[in-house]
ZADO-1210 file (C-alpha; in nm, 4 decimals, padded with zeros to 6 digits):
<atoms>
<atom x="-01.1644" y="-00.2920" z="01.1262" code="MET" pos="1"/>
<atom x="-01.0018" y="-00.4049" z="01.4559" code="LYS" pos="2"/>
<atom x="-00.8910" y="-00.1401" z="01.7053" code="GLN" pos="3"/>
<atom x="-00.4999" y="-00.1018" z="01.7017" code="ASN" pos="4"/>
<atom x="-00.4536" y="00.2110" z="01.9077" code="VAL" pos="5"/>
<atom x="-00.4437" y="00.1905" z="02.2822" code="GLY" pos="6"/>
<atom x="-00.5304" y="00.4286" z="02.5579" code="ASN" pos="7"/>
<atom x="-00.1952" y="00.5861" z="02.6088" code="ILE" pos="8"/>
<atom x="-00.1506" y="00.6130" z="02.2369" code="ASP" pos="9"/>
<atom x="-00.4904" y="00.7764" z="02.2089" code="LYS" pos="10"/>
<atom x="-00.4111" y="01.0415" z="02.4742" code="VAL" pos="11"/>
<atom x="-00.0772" y="01.1257" z="02.2972" code="ILE" pos="12"/>
<atom x="-00.2696" y="01.1497" z="01.9540" code="ARG" pos="13"/>
<atom x="-00.5325" y="01.3825" z="02.1010" code="ILE" pos="14"/>
<atom x="-00.2884" y="01.6137" z="02.2708" code="VAL" pos="15"/>
<atom x="-00.0680" y="01.6221" z="01.9546" code="ALA" pos="16"/>
<atom x="-00.3756" y="01.6746" z="01.7236" code="GLY" pos="17"/>
<atom x="-00.5119" y="01.9626" z="01.9312" code="LEU" pos="18"/>
<atom x="-00.1611" y="02.1306" z="01.9642" code="ALA" pos="19"/>
<atom x="-00.1163" y="02.1157" z="01.5870" code="LEU" pos="20"/>
<atom x="-00.4634" y="02.2518" z="01.5221" code="ILE" pos="21"/>
<atom x="-00.4009" y="02.5240" z="01.7935" code="GLY" pos="22"/>
<atom x="-00.0761" y="02.6237" z="01.6386" code="TRP" pos="23"/>
<atom x="-00.2360" y="02.6457" z="01.2983" code="GLY" pos="24"/>
<atom x="-00.4925" y="02.8775" z="01.4312" code="LEU" pos="25"/>
<atom x="-00.2336" y="03.0828" z="01.6036" code="TYR" pos="26"/>
<atom x="00.0016" y="03.1063" z="01.3098" code="ALA" pos="27"/>
<atom x="-00.3027" y="03.1576" z="01.0816" code="GLN" pos="28"/>
<atom x="-00.2097" y="02.8957" z="00.8260" code="ASN" pos="29"/>
<atom x="-00.3534" y="02.5598" z="00.7026" code="TRP" pos="30"/>
<atom x="-00.0730" y="02.3380" z="00.8203" code="TRP" pos="31"/>
<atom x="-00.2651" y="02.3114" z="01.1533" code="GLY" pos="32"/>
<atom x="-00.5241" y="02.1040" z="00.9556" code="ALA" pos="33"/>
<atom x="-00.2815" y="01.8221" z="00.9715" code="ILE" pos="34"/>
<atom x="-00.3800" y="01.7871" z="01.3408" code="GLY" pos="35"/>
<atom x="-00.7021" y="01.6412" z="01.2296" code="ALA" pos="36"/>
<atom x="-00.5198" y="01.3168" z="01.1330" code="ILE" pos="37"/>
<atom x="-00.4043" y="01.2125" z="01.4788" code="PRO" pos="38"/>
<atom x="-00.7237" y="01.3377" z="01.6380" code="LEU" pos="39"/>
<atom x="-00.9301" y="01.1266" z="01.3872" code="ALA" pos="40"/>
<atom x="-00.7267" y="00.8149" z="01.4399" code="THR" pos="41"/>
<atom x="-00.7410" y="00.8459" z="01.8157" code="ALA" pos="42"/>
<atom x="-01.1250" y="00.8926" z="01.8169" code="LEU" pos="43"/>
<atom x="-01.1626" y="00.5958" z="01.5785" code="MET" pos="44"/>
<atom x="-00.9247" y="00.3687" z="01.7711" code="GLY" pos="45"/>
<atom x="-00.7596" y="00.2642" z="01.4422" code="TRP" pos="46"/>
<atom x="-00.4466" y="00.3722" z="01.2528" code="CYS" pos="47"/>
<atom x="-00.3978" y="00.2654" z="00.8998" code="PRO" pos="48"/>
<atom x="-00.0220" y="00.3346" z="00.9193" code="ALA" pos="49"/>
<atom x="00.0066" y="00.0467" z="01.1838" code="TYR" pos="50"/>
<atom x="-00.1265" y="-00.2085" z="00.9524" code="LEU" pos="51"/>
<atom x="00.1655" y="-00.2986" z="00.7265" code="PRO" pos="52"/>
<atom x="00.4059" y="-00.3181" z="01.0362" code="PHE" pos="53"/>
<atom x="00.1550" y="-00.5237" z="01.2502" code="GLY" pos="54"/>
<atom x="00.1797" y="-00.2626" z="01.5337" code="ILE" pos="55"/>
<atom x="-00.1013" y="-00.2772" z="01.7999" code="ARG" pos="56"/>
<atom x="-00.0795" y="-00.0673" z="02.1110" code="THR" pos="57"/>
<atom x="-00.4057" y="-00.2184" z="02.2568" code="THR" pos="58"/>
<atom x="-00.4078" y="-00.4695" z="02.5354" code="LYS" pos="59"/>
<atom x="-00.5185" y="-00.8148" z="02.4085" code="ASP" pos="60"/>
<atom x="-00.8197" y="-00.9175" z="02.6153" code="ARG" pos="61"/>
<atom x="-00.8554" y="-01.2825" z="02.6832" code="LYS" pos="62"/>
<atom x="-01.2171" y="-01.3949" z="02.6682" code="THR" pos="63"/>
<atom x="-01.3251" y="-01.6677" z="02.9072" code="ALA" pos="64"/>
</atoms>
């Protein structure tokens, strides 16, 4: 499983995930649990939704 989520993408996913979870706690409903998805993908560095489209937000590192 190759990482396909870059640093800026990770930050956005973490902020969005925490915001959704926080909103769910504030509103006292279970919809905030959806915030676990962007949070998990950010922590893993891999997003399965990117695979069919060939999207990679990581920088390609050239090995010498």
